[in-house]
C-alpha positions as CSV (number, residue, x, y, z in Angstrom):
1,X,15.1,8.1,-27.5
2,X,15.7,10.3,-24.8
3,X,12.1,11.8,-24.6
4,X,11.3,8.3,-24.3
5,X,13.3,7.5,-21.4
6,X,12.0,10.8,-19.6
7,X,8.2,9.4,-20.2
8,X,9.3,6.4,-18.7
9,X,10.6,7.5,-15.4
10,X,7.7,10.1,-15.1
11,X,5.4,7.0,-15.4
12,X,7.8,4.5,-13.0
13,X,7.2,7.4,-10.5
14,X,3.5,6.8,-10.4
15,X,3.4,3.2,-10.1
16,X,2.8,1.2,-6.9
17,X,4.4,-1.9,-7.5
18,X,1.7,-4.8,-5.5
19,X,1.7,-7.9,-3.8
20,X,-1.2,-8.3,-1.5
21,X,-1.1,-12.4,-2.7
22,X,-2.1,-13.9,0.9
23,X,0.6,-16.4,0.6
24,X,3.6,-14.2,-0.6
25,X,6.9,-15.2,0.7
26,X,9.7,-13.2,2.1
27,X,11.7,-13.7,-1.0
28,X,8.8,-12.3,-3.2
29,X,8.5,-9.1,-1.1
30,X,12.3,-9.2,-1.1
31,X,11.9,-9.2,-5.2
32,X,9.3,-6.6,-5.2
33,X,11.5,-4.2,-3.4
34,X,14.5,-4.8,-5.5
35,X,12.2,-3.8,-8.5
36,X,10.6,-1.0,-7.3
37,X,14.0,0.1,-6.1
38,X,15.6,-0.7,-9.6
39,X,12.6,1.0,-11.5
40,X,11.8,3.9,-9.5
41,X,8.4,2.8,-8.4
42,X,6.6,5.4,-6.4
43,X,5.9,3.0,-3.9
44,X,5.7,-1.0,-2.5
45,X,2.5,-2.1,-1.6
46,X,2.1,-4.8,0.8
47,X,0.2,-6.9,3.4
48,X,0.5,-5.2,6.7
49,X,2.8,-8.2,8.6
50,X,5.2,-7.2,5.8
51,X,5.3,-3.5,6.6
52,X,8.4,-3.6,8.8
53,X,10.4,-6.0,6.2
54,X,9.4,-3.7,3.4
55,X,10.5,-0.7,5.4
56,X,13.4,-2.3,6.1
57,X,14.3,-3.3,2.3
58,X,13.6,0.3,1.1
59,X,15.1,2.7,4.2
60,X,18.0,4.1,2.2
61,X,15.6,4.6,-1.1
62,X,13.0,7.1,-2.1
63,X,10.4,4.2,-2.4
64,X,7.7,4.7,0.1
65,X,6.0,1.8,1.9
66,X,2.1,1.1,1.2
67,X,-0.3,-0.8,2.7
68,X,-4.0,-1.7,3.4
69,X,-6.5,-1.6,5.5
70,X,-9.7,-3.5,6.1
71,X,-8.4,-5.3,2.9
72,X,-10.1,-7.0,0.8
73,X,-13.8,-6.6,2.2
74,X,-13.6,-3.1,4.2
75,X,-15.5,-4.8,6.7
76,X,-13.9,-4.0,9.8
77,X,-14.9,-1.1,12.5
78,X,-13.7,2.2,12.1
79,X,-11.6,1.9,15.6
80,X,-10.6,-1.4,14.1
81,X,-9.2,0.5,10.9
82,X,-7.7,3.8,12.6
83,X,-5.9,1.5,15.1
84,X,-4.2,-0.7,12.5
85,X,-3.7,2.7,10.0
86,X,-1.5,3.9,13.5
87,X,0.3,0.7,14.1
88,X,1.5,0.5,10.3
89,X,2.6,4.0,10.1
90,X,4.9,3.7,13.3
91,X,6.0,0.4,11.5
92,X,6.8,2.2,8.5
93,X,4.3,2.4,5.9
94,X,4.0,6.0,4.5
95,X,0.8,5.6,2.3
96,X,-2.4,3.4,3.5
97,X,-5.4,2.7,1.2
98,X,-8.5,2.1,3.1
99,X,-10.9,-0.2,1.8
100,X,-14.1,1.3,2.0
101,X,-16.9,-0.6,4.0
102,X,-18.9,-2.4,0.7
103,X,-22.1,-3.3,2.7
104,X,-22.6,0.6,3.8
105,X,-22.2,1.6,-0.2
106,X,-24.6,-1.1,-1.0
107,X,-27.0,0.6,1.3
108,X,-26.3,3.8,0.0
109,X,-25.7,4.9,3.7
110,X,-23.7,7.6,2.4
111,X,-23.0,9.5,6.0
112,X,-21.7,6.4,7.3
113,X,-19.3,6.0,4.1
114,X,-18.5,9.3,5.0
115,X,-17.4,8.5,8.8
116,X,-15.8,5.7,7.8
117,X,-13.6,7.3,5.6
């Protein structure tokens, strides 16, 4: 049983506990963060609006705050993505998930995709 518990802990350390629901309430994010601490998840991933709250709730824990840029379609400019990512890091995000511009991918514009990333 000890080996099983060790494996569960290893798996938990790779999980990004996520709530990207556009209708998520403060209580939902509080619950998300409490669960991440309880189960030793790697991070919580929240919409940019909730980065300051999640950062505050997780300040004394090893759980990182993750957020998204260009979510859900990636259809914003490179400058917008870079600017938003910088602001979110300043607000406490330690991981940024950037959504690639799907139109560029569909067009096969790989140099532009590379630049976007």
